KOLPALUM-749761 format. One record per atom (N, C-alpha, C): y, x, z; residue in three letters. Coordinates in steps of 0.05 Angstrom, whole numbers, padded with zeros to 5 digits, always signed. Example, Ala and Ser with C-alpha at 12.3 -4.5 7.8 and 13.67 -1.06 7.14 Angstrom:
residues 2
-00114+00264+00156ala -00090+00246+00156ala -00066+00264+00156ala -00045+00257+00142ser -00021+00273+00143ser +00001+00258+00157ser 
***
This chain:
residues 327
-00599+00523+00795met -00606+00507+00784met -00587+00491+00776met -00572+00482+00788lys -00550+00458+00794lys -00527+00475+00779lys -00522+00491+00786his -00498+00508+00774his -00504+00510+00738his -00531+00516+00738leu -00533+00524+00712leu -00528+00495+00690leu -00541+00475+00704val -00537+00451+00680val -00505+00448+00685val -00491+00456+00714leu -00456+00447+00709leu -00448+00463+00680leu -00456+00483+00683leu -00451+00506+00665leu -00460+00496+00636leu -00487+00493+00630leu -00490+00483+00605leu -00468+00458+00597leu -00469+00442+00618ala -00450+00414+00610ala -00425+00420+00599ala -00404+00442+00614ala -00375+00448+00601ala -00386+00458+00579ala -00403+00481+00580ile -00400+00492+00551ile -00405+00471+00525ile -00427+00443+00530ala -00428+00436+00513ala -00401+00409+00501ala -00383+00406+00526leu -00365+00397+00531leu -00346+00413+00511leu -00342+00438+00516phe -00313+00451+00510phe -00325+00453+00478phe -00353+00454+00464ile -00358+00459+00443ile -00350+00423+00429ile -00358+00408+00441ser -00349+00379+00429ser -00325+00377+00426ser -00300+00387+00451cys -00282+00374+00441cys -00266+00403+00421cys -00284+00423+00415lys -00271+00454+00392lys -00280+00426+00362lys -00294+00417+00361lys -00304+00408+00344lys -00290+00386+00333lys -00280+00368+00354ser -00261+00340+00347ser -00233+00357+00343ser -00224+00383+00350asn -00206+00394+00347asn -00198+00400+00323asn -00223+00414+00314asp -00224+00424+00281asp -00217+00399+00261asp -00226+00377+00265leu -00231+00355+00252leu -00207+00341+00255leu -00189+00345+00265lys -00162+00329+00272lys -00148+00328+00238lys -00141+00306+00232ala -00130+00300+00214ala -00093+00267+00226ala -00082+00280+00210gly -00049+00269+00213gly -00051+00250+00193gly -00048+00226+00194phe -00038+00201+00181phe -00008+00193+00180phe +00006+00195+00166leu +00033+00185+00175leu +00039+00160+00150leu +00055+00142+00171leu +00059+00115+00151leu +00083+00113+00143leu +00099+00094+00128pro +00125+00089+00136pro +00135+00078+00152pro +00122+00048+00160asn +00128+00019+00181asn +00105+00016+00187asn +00105-00005+00206phe +00090-00020+00222phe +00095-00049+00214phe +00109-00061+00205thr +00129-00075+00202thr +00116-00091+00183thr +00106-00079+00159asp +00080-00091+00131asp +00059-00095+00155asp +00054-00112+00148ala +00017-00116+00159ala +00004-00098+00151ala +00001-00094+00123arg -00026-00071+00113arg -00023-00052+00114arg -00004-00038+00124tyr -00001-00008+00143tyr -00008-00011+00168tyr -00012-00027+00176leu -00027-00034+00213leu -00058-00029+00202leu -00067-00046+00173lys -00094-00047+00175lys -00099-00016+00158lys -00085-00009+00140asp -00091+00022+00132asp -00100+00035+00167asp -00084+00037+00179arg -00079+00062+00203arg -00113+00053+00215arg -00120+00029+00214asp -00140+00026+00238asp -00170+00034+00222asp -00167+00017+00191phe -00188+00032+00176phe -00196+00056+00167phe -00177+00072+00165phe -00183+00103+00164phe -00186+00114+00187phe -00174+00103+00215ser -00181+00123+00240ser -00207+00109+00249ser -00212+00089+00247asp -00236+00084+00250asp -00256+00105+00243asp -00254+00102+00211lys -00279+00120+00187lys -00279+00150+00197lys -00258+00157+00205phe -00247+00191+00208phe -00263+00187+00235phe -00254+00174+00258arg -00267+00182+00285arg -00296+00183+00292arg -00302+00154+00280ser -00345+00158+00263ser -00349+00175+00250ser -00335+00194+00235leu -00348+00214+00222leu -00347+00248+00245leu -00333+00235+00269gly -00332+00268+00286gly -00309+00273+00289gly -00283+00268+00282gly -00255+00267+00281gly -00240+00255+00296gly -00211+00267+00292ser -00191+00252+00312ser -00168+00252+00298ser -00146+00222+00314val -00125+00216+00279val -00102+00222+00296val -00080+00230+00288glu -00063+00229+00305glu -00041+00211+00289glu -00030+00188+00293val -00017+00173+00274val +00013+00175+00272val +00034+00171+00253gly +00048+00170+00265gly +00071+00141+00247gly +00091+00127+00257asn +00101+00105+00241asn +00130+00118+00233asn +00141+00113+00213ala +00169+00138+00215ala +00187+00114+00212ala +00176+00081+00207glu +00203+00064+00216glu +00223+00067+00189glu +00208+00073+00163asn +00230+00072+00139asn +00258+00095+00144asn +00244+00115+00163asp +00268+00140+00162asp +00253+00171+00151asp +00255+00173+00125ala +00249+00192+00120ala +00251+00223+00133ala +00265+00227+00147ala +00277+00241+00163ala +00251+00242+00185ala +00254+00219+00198lys +00230+00222+00223lys +00206+00224+00213lys +00199+00221+00188gln +00162+00218+00181gln +00167+00255+00176gln +00188+00271+00165glu +00186+00291+00167glu +00186+00307+00190glu +00198+00295+00209glu +00197+00309+00232glu +00166+00309+00254glu +00152+00282+00241gln +00127+00275+00257gln +00111+00293+00246gln +00104+00296+00224ala +00093+00317+00208ala +00098+00351+00218ala +00120+00351+00228arg +00125+00379+00233arg +00110+00373+00265arg +00112+00361+00285glu +00099+00352+00309glu +00071+00352+00307glu +00058+00344+00286met +00031+00341+00272met +00011+00360+00273met +00028+00383+00257ile +00022+00414+00250ile +00016+00428+00271ile +00041+00420+00286lys +00045+00441+00316lys +00018+00425+00329lys +00012+00396+00328asn -00005+00395+00352asn -00041+00406+00333asn -00036+00411+00311gly -00059+00423+00305gly -00079+00407+00286gly -00067+00401+00267ile -00084+00379+00249ile -00095+00396+00225ile -00113+00385+00214lys -00121+00408+00195lys -00129+00395+00164lys -00110+00368+00160val -00113+00353+00129val -00091+00331+00148val -00077+00326+00126leu -00053+00315+00125leu -00051+00284+00106leu -00049+00261+00108val -00057+00232+00093val -00027+00228+00099val -00012+00217+00077ile +00012+00215+00078ile +00015+00180+00056ile +00031+00166+00070thr +00041+00149+00046thr +00076+00147+00053thr +00082+00155+00034ser +00118+00177+00041ser +00139+00153+00041ser +00158+00157+00061val +00183+00136+00063val +00189+00139+00037val +00199+00167+00026asn +00216+00176-00001asn +00195+00193-00012asn +00180+00179-00039gln +00169+00192-00055gln +00180+00213-00068gln +00211+00211-00073asn +00227+00240-00076asn +00231+00263-00065asn +00232+00256-00043thr +00239+00278-00021thr +00217+00276-00003thr +00193+00261+00001ala +00169+00279+00015ala +00163+00311+00005ala +00159+00318-00022ala +00158+00343-00028ala +00171+00361-00004ala +00180+00361+00011ser +00189+00375+00030ser +00174+00375+00061ser +00155+00351+00052ile +00127+00349+00078ile +00105+00370+00070ile +00107+00365+00043val +00077+00369+00025val +00086+00405+00034val +00111+00417+00029arg +00105+00451+00029arg +00106+00453+00059arg +00111+00437+00074leu +00112+00444+00109leu +00087+00441+00113leu +00071+00436+00103ala +00045+00428+00107ala +00030+00452+00095ala +00033+00457+00059lys +00025+00483+00047lys +00028+00513+00065lys +00051+00510+00078ser +00061+00536+00089ser +00045+00537+00112ser +00024+00523+00118asn +00008+00519+00147asn -00024+00511+00140asn -00022+00523+00117asn -00062+00521+00102asn -00063+00492+00111asn -00047+00481+00106ile -00055+00447+00112ile -00056+00427+00086ile -00084+00417+00076pro -00090+00403+00052pro -00068+00378+00055pro -00060+00359+00036val -00049+00335+00038val -00064+00318+00021val -00066+00285+00033ile -00068+00268+00012ile -00051+00252+00012ile -00044+00239-00015ala -00015+00223-00017ala -00037+00197-00027ala -00029+00186+00006tyr -00045+00157+00001tyr -00020+00134-00004tyr -00032+00109-00024glu -00018+00093-00038glu +00011+00099-00056glu +00019+00120-00041arg +00045+00129-00056arg +00044+00154-00065arg +00050+00161-00094leu +00046+00187-00098leu +00075+00207-00099leu +00071+00223-00088ile +00085+00240-00079ile +00103+00257-00100ile +00124+00266-00115arg +00137+00270-00140arg +00135+00301-00121arg +00132+00314-00153asn +00148+00353-00153asn +00127+00364-00122asn +00116+00354-00127ala +00101+00375-00101ala +00070+00374-00102ala +00050+00397-00090glu +00028+00402-00095glu +00013+00395-00082glu +00006+00365-00078ile -00007+00356-00065ile -00043+00354-00077ile -00061+00360-00056asp -00087+00357-00066asp -00092+00334-00079asp -00096+00313-00067tyr -00110+00288-00078tyr -00087+00258-00078tyr -00098+00249-00097phe -00077+00218-00088phe -00101+00192-00095phe -00101+00175-00072ile -00110+00152-00069ile -00098+00136-00070ile -00095+00107-00090thr -00079+00088-00086thr -00093+00063-00107thr -00086+00044-00106phe -00099+00025-00125phe -00080+00023-00147phe -00090+00013-00174asp -00078+00024-00201asp -00057-00007-00201asp -00034+00008-00192his -00009-00015-00193his +00004-00028-00215his -00013-00009-00243tyr +00006-00019-00268tyr -00013-00038-00277tyr -00042-00041-00268glu -00058-00064-00268glu -00052-00086-00250glu -00038-00079-00231val -00025-00098-00216val -00015-00110-00228val +00012-00101-00237gly +00034-00124-00259gly +00023-00140-00282gly +00002-00122-00287lys -00010-00133-00316lys -00025-00169-00302lys -00040-00160-00283ile -00058-00183-00267ile -00028-00203-00258ile -00015-00193-00253gln +00007-00216-00241gln +00014-00230-00266gln +00024-00220-00283ala +00036-00226-00307ala +00022-00250-00329ala +00000-00244-00330gln -00028-00254-00343gln -00033-00271-00325gln -00038-00274-00296tyr -00042-00301-00292tyr -00018-00327-00292tyr +00010-00310-00287ala +00023-00322-00291ala +00034-00341-00325ala +00017-00320-00339leu +00028-00336-00365leu +00006-00360-00369leu -00016-00342-00361ser -00045-00375-00366ser -00037-00400-00351ser -00019-00396-00333lys -00008-00426-00315lys +00012-00442-00331lys +00041-00420-00330lys +00052-00423-00356lys +00066-00408-00369lys +00057-00410-00398pro +00056-00399-00423pro +00096-00393-00433pro +00104-00412-00429ser +00130-00415-00431ser +00145-00423-00411ser +00177-00412-00411gly +00197-00435-00383gly +00210-00397-00374gly +00228-00402-00362asn +00249-00376-00344asn +00231-00365-00327asn +00228-00343-00333tyr +00215-00322-00314tyr +00236-00302-00300tyr +00229-00297-00280met +00243-00277-00252met +00226-00258-00251met +00236-00234-00245ile +00220-00210-00246ile +00234-00195-00211ile +00221-00195-00191ile +00228-00190-00164ile +00214-00159-00158ile +00230-00136-00173cys +00213-00108-00169cys +00214-00098-00145cys +00196-00080-00135gly +00193-00074-00105gly +00224-00048-00100gly +00219-00030-00089asp +00241-00006-00088asp +00239+00006-00103asp +00267+00023-00117lys +00266+00035-00147lys +00262+00061-00138lys +00252+00077-00117arg +00248+00100-00110arg +00219+00096-00112arg +00210+00075-00113asp +00176+00085-00107asp +00163+00073-00126asp +00154+00106-00136asn +00132+00100-00165asn +00119+00072-00178asn +00106+00059-00152asn +00084+00041-00156asn +00103+00003-00159asn +00128+00012-00151ala +00148-00010-00166ala +00148-00003-00189ala +00149+00017-00203glu +00160+00019-00232glu +00127+00010-00249glu +00107+00026-00232leu +00090+00010-00256leu +00071-00013-00249leu +00086-00033-00232ile +00083-00060-00230ile +00099-00072-00250ile +00121-00059-00256met +00138-00075-00276met +00130-00074-00292met +00129-00040-00305lys +00113-00031-00327lys +00097-00053-00336lys +00076-00062-00326gly +00047-00080-00330gly +00059-00105-00332gly +00080-00118-00314gln +00089-00144-00321gln +00107-00150-00354gln +00119-00127-00359thr +00141-00136-00383thr +00112-00123-00408thr +00099-00108-00396glu +00088-00107-00422glu +00063-00125-00435glu +00063-00145-00409val +00045-00161-00416val +00066-00187-00430val +00087-00188-00419leu +00100-00209-00416leu +00131-00191-00452leu +00124-00177-00456ser +00130-00176-00480ser +00117-00182-00503ser +00094-00190-00503lys +00075-00214-00524lys +00076-00234-00523lys +00087-00249-00507ala +00086-00279-00500ala +00124-00285-00512ala +00116-00300-00533ser +00135-00304-00537ser +00154-00336-00523ser +00134-00347-00512gly +00148-00373-00494gly +00169-00358-00467gly +00163-00330-00457ala +00166-00323-00428ala +00193-00313-00436ala +00211-00322-00420lys +00243-00312-00423lys +00252-00298-00397lys +00256-00270-00390ile +00260-00267-00377ile +00291-00267-00367ile +00303-00284-00338ile +00329-00288-00347ile +00338-00265-00320ile +00326-00258-00304tyr +00332-00244-00288tyr +00311-00221-00278tyr +00328-00192-00265lys +00308-00176-00259lys +00321-00155-00238lys +00311-00152-00222ser +00322-00136-00197ser +00304-00122-00185ser +00317-00102-00173tyr +00304-00086-00149tyr +00308-00088-00121tyr +00292-00088-00108ile +00296-00096-00079ile +00294-00078-00062ile +00314-00061-00048glu +00307-00039-00022glu +00291-00035-00003glu +00273-00022-00004asp +00255-00019+00017asp +00234-00043+00025asp +00232-00063-00005trp +00212-00077-00008trp +00217-00106+00019trp +00235-00109+00014gln +00241-00123+00043gln +00253-00149+00040gln +00239-00178+00049glu +00242-00203+00054glu +00263-00208+00055glu +00281-00197+00062asp +00305-00214+00074asp +00319-00207+00049asp +00317-00182+00038asn +00331-00169+00013asn +00329-00189-00007asn +00300-00197-00006ala +00289-00211-00036ala +00302-00241-00032ala +00301-00255-00015tyr +00317-00270-00006tyr +00341-00269-00017tyr +00352-00251-00012ala +00386-00260-00018ala +00395-00247-00048ala +00383-00231-00054glu +00377-00236-00087glu +00373-00251-00101glu +00344-00266-00093thr +00336-00287-00106thr +00362-00305-00113thr +00373-00321-00082arg +00392-00333-00082arg +00416-00331-00103arg +00424-00307-00098lys +00449-00296-00111lys +00440-00306-00140lys +00425-00296-00155ala +00412-00297-00183ala +00408-00324-00186ala +00397-00345-00176leu +00392-00368-00178leu +00422-00393-00183leu +00442-00377-00164glu +00467-00389-00167glu +00481-00377-00185glu +00476-00346-00195leu +00492-00339-00213leu +00485-00354-00242leu +00463-00358-00244tyr +00446-00362-00278tyr +00453-00396-00275tyr +00446-00404-00252asn +00439-00445-00253asn +00430-00441-00273asn +00405-00440-00275glu +00376-00442-00288glu +00360-00444-00271glu +00342-00470-00284thr +00309-00476-00267thr +00293-00448-00273thr +00285-00439-00257val +00261-00419-00261val +00232-00433-00252val +00215-00423-00267asp +00188-00428-00269asp +00174-00416-00260asp +00179-00381-00268val +00154-00362-00253val +00181-00340-00234val +00166-00337-00215val +00170-00314-00201val +00161-00293-00203val +00160-00268-00212leu +00144-00251-00204leu +00143-00229-00190leu +00136-00234-00163ser +00150-00214-00140ser +00133-00195-00139ser +00140-00168-00137ala +00112-00150-00127ala +00106-00147-00107ala +00108-00153-00083asn +00085-00161-00057asn +00101-00184-00038asn +00076-00196-00033asp +00084-00214-00011asp +00106-00223+00010asp +00115-00198+00013gly +00130-00203+00036gly +00157-00203+00018gly +00155-00200-00010met +00189-00205-00026met +00184-00232-00028met +00162-00242-00027ala +00153-00278-00053ala +00156-00294-00027ala +00166-00281-00001gly +00167-00302+00024gly +00199-00307+00017gly +00213-00288+00023gly +00241-00281+00017gly +00250-00302-00012gly +00238-00304-00028thr +00238-00316-00055thr +00233-00343-00055thr +00212-00347-00047ile +00202-00375-00040ile +00223-00386-00018ile +00243-00376+00000lys +00255-00382+00016lys +00275-00394-00001lys +00289-00380-00018ala +00308-00386-00038ala +00303-00406-00056ala +00281-00407-00067leu +00273-00433-00087leu +00274-00456-00073leu +00256-00458-00056ser +00269-00489-00034ser +00290-00495-00026ser +00309-00471-00022glu +00336-00479-00026glu +00355-00490-00044glu +00349-00479-00071val +00365-00480-00093val +00357-00505-00109val +00326-00501-00106gln +00310-00516-00136gln +00289-00533-00115gln +00297-00541-00097pro +00273-00556-00073pro +00255-00577-00090pro +00269-00593-00114asp +00244-00611-00123asp +00228-00596-00143asp +00230-00570-00148tyr +00223-00559-00176tyr +00212-00529-00166tyr +00185-00533-00151pro +00171-00508-00145pro +00159-00496-00167pro +00172-00460-00166ala +00157-00441-00184ala +00139-00433-00181ala +00121-00420-00200leu +00108-00406-00191leu +00117-00383-00179leu +00100-00369-00167val +00102-00348-00151val +00083-00324-00144val +00080-00302-00150thr +00060-00283-00157thr +00065-00263-00124thr +00049-00244-00116gly +00050-00234-00094gly +00029-00213-00096gly +00033-00193-00062leu +00018-00174-00073leu +00011-00156-00043leu -00017-00156-00036asp -00019-00141-00013asp -00045-00158+00007asp -00043-00188-00001ala -00058-00211+00012ala -00048-00205+00037ala -00018-00211+00054asp -00004-00210+00072asp -00023-00229+00087asp -00023-00246+00102ile -00033-00269+00115ile -00015-00289+00121ile +00010-00283+00116asn +00031-00302+00113asn +00031-00316+00086asn +00019-00302+00076ala +00019-00297+00031ala -00005-00323+00031ala -00029-00312+00048cys -00057-00327+00047cys -00045-00358+00051cys -00029-00360+00077lys -00029-00384+00088lys -00014-00402+00069lys +00008-00383+00057arg +00027-00401+00036arg +00006-00403+00010arg -00008-00392+00012ile -00032-00399-00023ile -00048-00415-00013ile -00059-00429+00009ile -00069-00445+00021ile -00053-00470+00021ile -00023-00474+00034ala -00013-00498+00033ala -00001-00500+00001ala -00010-00485-00017gly +00013-00495-00043gly +00030-00484-00041gly +00046-00464-00025lys +00075-00454-00027lys +00074-00429-00047lys +00060-00407-00042gln +00058-00387-00058gln +00032-00394-00082gln +00037-00390-00100thr +00012-00392-00122thr -00009-00369-00121thr -00003-00345-00122met -00023-00322-00122met -00014-00299-00107met -00037-00277-00099thr -00027-00253-00089thr -00058-00235-00100thr -00048-00215-00100val -00063-00191-00107val -00072-00176-00092val -00103-00178-00089tyr -00113-00166-00067tyr -00125-00131-00062tyr -00119-00116-00051lys -00121-00097-00055lys -00140-00085-00030lys -00170-00084-00031pro -00191-00079-00005pro -00185-00057+00009pro -00160-00057+00032phe -00154-00035+00043phe -00170-00010+00057phe -00202-00040+00072lys -00212-00032+00083lys -00228-00002+00066lys -00235-00009+00046leu -00246+00008+00029leu -00228+00028+00020leu -00204+00029+00012gln -00180+00052+00014gln -00180+00071+00032gln -00181+00055+00066gly -00182+00069+00083gly -00205+00090+00087gly -00225+00076+00083glu -00255+00089+00084glu -00254+00108+00066glu -00251+00113+00047ile -00256+00129+00028ile -00234+00150+00027ile -00204+00150+00037ala -00199+00170+00050ala -00200+00182+00068ala -00213+00161+00090ala -00221+00185+00111ala -00245+00205+00108ala -00267+00191+00092glu -00292+00210+00085glu -00274+00233+00064glu -00251+00228+00043leu -00242+00255+00034leu -00231+00271+00052leu -00210+00260+00065ala -00208+00283+00086ala -00230+00297+00102ala -00249+00284+00108tyr -00274+00293+00128tyr -00281+00325+00111tyr -00284+00311+00082lys -00300+00334+00072lys -00278+00354+00056lys -00254+00351+00058ile -00234+00374+00058ile -00232+00390+00078ile -00239+00380+00094val -00234+00403+00126val -00259+00407+00125val -00294+00404+00114lys -00306+00414+00120lys -00320+00431+00095lys -00300+00430+00080gly -00304+00452+00055gly -00329+00440+00024gly -00325+00412+00040glu -00350+00405+00023glu -00343+00396-00014glu -00367+00395-00028lys -00355+00392-00048lys -00341+00363-00054lys -00315+00357-00071ile -00309+00324-00073ile -00313+00316-00098ile -00326+00294-00096thr -00333+00275-00118thr -00325+00252-00125thr -00297+00248-00109glu -00295+00215-00108glu -00274+00221-00132glu -00251+00236-00142ala -00232+00231-00147ala -00244+00236-00183ala -00240+00210-00201gln -00250+00206-00232gln -00228+00210-00251gln -00206+00222-00245gly -00182+00216-00260gly -00157+00235-00246gly -00138+00243-00268thr -00114+00252-00252thr -00086+00241-00259thr -00066+00246-00236thr -00040+00233-00242thr -00019+00245-00242thr -00004+00245-00258asp +00023+00268-00261asp +00045+00256-00248asp +00048+00279-00228asn +00073+00274-00204asn +00101+00290-00212asn +00101+00302-00236gly +00120+00320-00239gly +00123+00345-00241gly +00103+00357-00225ser +00095+00386-00214ser +00062+00393-00235ser +00042+00369-00227ile +00023+00385-00226ile +00007+00356-00240ile -00018+00360-00237met -00034+00335-00250met -00056+00330-00224met -00044+00313-00209val -00065+00309-00186val -00091+00300-00186val -00113+00308-00183pro -00132+00296-00179pro -00137+00265-00161pro -00142+00243-00176ser -00139+00216-00167ser -00171+00192-00163ser -00155+00184-00146ile -00183+00159-00144ile -00153+00131-00137ile -00164+00121-00165leu -00151+00087-00175leu -00171+00068-00168leu -00170+00054-00148leu -00180+00037-00139leu -00170+00007-00156leu -00197-00011-00162lys -00194-00038-00174lys -00181-00056-00152lys -00160-00071-00161pro -00147-00099-00152pro -00162-00116-00158pro -00164-00145-00142thr -00168-00173-00153thr -00143-00193-00152thr -00148-00212-00165pro -00126-00230-00166pro -00136-00250-00134pro -00121-00268-00136val -00126-00286-00110val -00111-00316-00110val -00126-00328-00109asp -00106-00360-00110asp -00116-00378-00093asp -00112-00407-00094ala -00128-00421-00069ala -00157-00423-00087ala -00161-00419-00112asp -00200-00431-00120asp -00207-00410-00111asp -00207-00380-00107asn -00219-00362-00096asn -00215-00346-00064asn -00200-00354-00047ile -00186-00344-00030ile -00220-00342-00014ile -00235-00360-00009lys -00255-00361+00005lys -00276-00341-00004lys -00279-00338-00027ser -00293-00316-00036ser -00291-00284-00038ser -00262-00281-00031thr -00256-00257-00030thr -00236-00253-00005thr -00222-00258+00000ile -00205-00250+00034ile -00216-00256+00051ile -00236-00283+00043ile -00255-00292+00079ile -00277-00281+00073ile -00285-00281+00049ala -00322-00274+00050ala -00323-00241+00055ala -00300-00227+00056asp -00291-00201+00054asp -00287-00189+00083asp -00280-00206+00097gly -00280-00212+00123gly -00252-00199+00127gly -00235-00202+00113phe -00207-00194+00111phe -00184-00206+00132phe -00190-00239+00128tyr -00180-00250+00151tyr -00210-00267+00159tyr -00204-00290+00177ser -00225-00308+00186ser -00215-00336+00176ser -00233-00353+00165lys -00213-00377+00156lys -00206-00390+00181lys -00209-00377+00200lys -00198-00394+00229lys -00163-00388+00232lys -00164-00349+00227gln -00136-00341+00218gln -00120-00355+00200gln -00125-00360+00177leu -00113-00370+00156leu -00108-00401+00158leu -00124-00414+00178thr -00112-00448+00177thr -00100-00456+00205thr -00101-00435+00218asp -00085-00445+00248asp -00056-00438+00250asp 
***
């Protein structure tokens, strides 16, 4: 009898392990230096595991070749679905082809992969992000010198944000765009150097900087504090990074655009689970042209956050605690 019990337990363990292996997802991220990607990792992984699966995560350290190698390794390890925020949206099609040749569906997460047969795309409406930033700035400073600090020109999201910003500003007669620049890898140090150079080159007081994300906002604010310390400019951001939220509370950054990453990560995990299980997909409500196909897409809604509503958004959602933002 004892041997029978042990045998049954072993069989149950085998079935459990097999079930877990059948539900293995690969999650490729461009880096862990941007705080948001650590949150994406945790929110996606926690949800997918709660559904009975396992997750293998890759940190490409902003190296496209490394990301492709990580994908190759994940496929060798038996993933059944690949979720990817690409390092390079133009070259990541090779990763998609690799996955497809192994009958593995692909979900593009946050960044669209161009000219590739991806199955789904989940992101926030970045065109709307740009509009929100510009509309907010104009509501506070309807006239003056505006500077636009864009994201990486290889990133479609950077293009969409800038498109939203410029469309709104084109209808505002008082806003004068004196400088606009892309920032490689969306990096803070690059944004600092570019902003500092522009401020010294034009020798004009800047009223507003539409920074496409919070990391670059940090570099921009540093440059502004050095060149025009007695005239703080209105500075926007995106992602609700913890340092940006602290700057907003301290009055150094004016606003950010909050994207509830928990919602995004959990929806992506549920989508990946349904794909593996062959269940009906109902989440996608539209499509996005990636140059090759119209990709079924989930576009989530971003929220503007400033000192007036940070408690009712960021803190109320549990994204950060009040203690985290005030310590």
